C-alpha positions in Angstrom: 0.0 0.4 0.1 1.4 3.4 -0.9 2.5 5.7 1.9 -0.1 8.5 1.5 -2.9 5.9 1.5 -1.8 4.3 4.5 -1.4 7.4 6.8 -4.9 8.5 5.8 -6.1 5.1 6.4 -4.7 5.3 9.8 -6.2 8.5 10.5 -9.5 7.5 9.7 -9.1 4.3 11.9 -7.7 6.7 14.6 -10.9 9.1 14.2 -13.6 6.3 14.4 -11.9 4.6 17.2 -11.8 7.3 19.6 -14.4 7.1 22.4 -17.0 9.6 22.6 -19.4 10.1 25.4 -23.0 10.0 24.9 -23.6 13.5 26.6 -24.7 16.9 25.6 -21.0 18.0 26.5 -19.9 15.7 24.1 -21.8 16.7 21.1 -19.8 18.3 18.2 -19.7 22.2 18.1 -18.5 24.0 15.2 -16.3 26.7 15.4 -17.7 30.2 14.2 -15.2 32.4 12.3 -13.9 35.3 14.5 -12.3 38.7 13.2 -9.1 36.8 13.5 -9.8 33.9 11.6 -10.5 33.3 7.9 -14.2 33.0 6.8 -14.8 29.4 4.7 -15.1 30.1 0.8 -17.6 27.1 0.7 -19.7 24.2 2.4 -17.1 23.7 4.9 -16.2 25.0 8.7 -12.8 26.3 9.8 -13.1 23.8 12.6 -15.1 21.8 15.1 -15.0 20.9 18.9 -15.5 17.3 20.1 -15.4 17.0 23.6 -12.0 17.7 24.6 -10.6 17.8 21.1 -10.5 20.7 18.8 -10.2 19.7 14.7 -9.2 22.4 12.6 -10.0 22.0 8.8 -7.5 22.6 6.2 -6.0 26.1 6.4 -3.9 27.6 3.4 -2.0 31.0 3.4 -5.0 33.1 2.6 -5.5 36.9 3.9 -8.3 36.7 6.5 -9.7 39.9 5.6 -9.3 39.7 1.4 -9.6 35.8 1.0 -6.5 36.1 -1.2 -3.8 33.9 -1.0 -0.7 36.0 0.3 2.3 36.5 -2.0 5.8 34.6 -1.1 6.2 30.9 -0.2 7.4 32.0 3.0 4.9 34.1 3.8 2.0 31.8 2.4 3.3 29.1 4.7 3.3 31.3 7.8 -0.2 32.4 7.2 -1.2 28.9 6.6 0.1 28.2 10.3 -1.1 31.6 11.9 -4.7 30.8 10.1 -4.8 27.1 11.5 -3.7 28.7 15.0 -6.4 31.2 14.8 -8.9 28.8 14.5 -7.7 26.5 17.2 -7.9 29.8 19.6 -11.3 30.6 18.9 -11.8 27.2 20.3 -9.8 27.8 23.2 -6.7 26.0 21.9 -3.2 27.0 21.8 -0.1 26.1 19.8 0.8 23.9 23.0 -2.3 22.0 22.9 -1.4 20.9 19.5 -1.7 16.6 19.1 -1.1 16.2 15.2 -0.3 18.0 12.2 -0.5 17.3 8.5 0.6 19.3 6.2 -0.2 18.8 2.3 2.8 20.5 -0.2 2.6 20.4 -3.9 6.5 19.7 -4.0 7.8 18.0 -0.8 11.1 18.8 -1.7 10.9 22.4 -1.9 8.4 23.4 0.7 9.3 20.9 3.7 12.3 22.6 4.3 10.2 25.8 4.6 7.7 24.5 6.6 10.1 23.2 8.9 11.8 26.4 9.1 8.3 28.2 10.0 7.4 26.0 12.3 10.5 26.2 14.3 10.1 29.9 14.0 6.6 29.5 15.6 7.3 26.8 18.1 11.0 27.6 19.3 12.8 25.1 20.1 9.8 22.6 20.8 8.7 20.3 22.0 6.9 20.1 18.3 3.7 18.2 17.9 3.8 15.0 15.5 3.6 16.1 12.1 3.4 14.6 8.5 4.2 16.4 5.6 2.4 14.7 2.2 3.0 15.6 -1.4 0.1 16.0 -3.5 -0.4 16.6 -7.0 -2.3 20.1 -6.8 -4.6 22.3 -4.1 -7.2 24.5 -4.5 -6.4 27.5 -6.3 -3.1 26.4 -7.2 -1.9 26.7 -3.8 1.3 25.5 -2.4 0.3 24.1 0.9 -2.3 23.4 3.2 -2.5 22.4 6.8 -5.1 20.9 9.0 -4.5 20.2 13.0 -5.9 18.2 15.7 -5.5 19.9 19.3 -6.4 18.7 23.2 -7.9 21.4 24.8 -10.1 20.2 27.8 -13.5 22.2 28.0 -13.3 24.7 31.0 -15.9 23.8 33.5 
């Protein structure tokens, strides 16, 4: 089995195997955009909270006000991370709460070092969350990178 398919299958198994209590507190709550997050451009949400977990959908390097991709590869990758973290923050999570990141790039040899640089700038000397970088043939609007993340941020009672 090829590696990207294997990784996706493992992620699907992990997601379906997570125990979820049958209480009102564990219901899925969609994360609403704020003035610090992007606004979805279609039929998707920026993220959702399920109990103590926050799941952030695919974020790209788009300007939150104009919706246009920012110029420059490094600036775009940095904005991609910033957009993900802003969505997580809207649900009460921080970069320290990151459990897992998945980064999709159109050229892993070219963009993985850039992802590493920007992530080091954001997380400093670590610890770093587990991360997978996958090469894909294309992304929406011809973009170069996209990230999604899972965060553990217990609901404050």
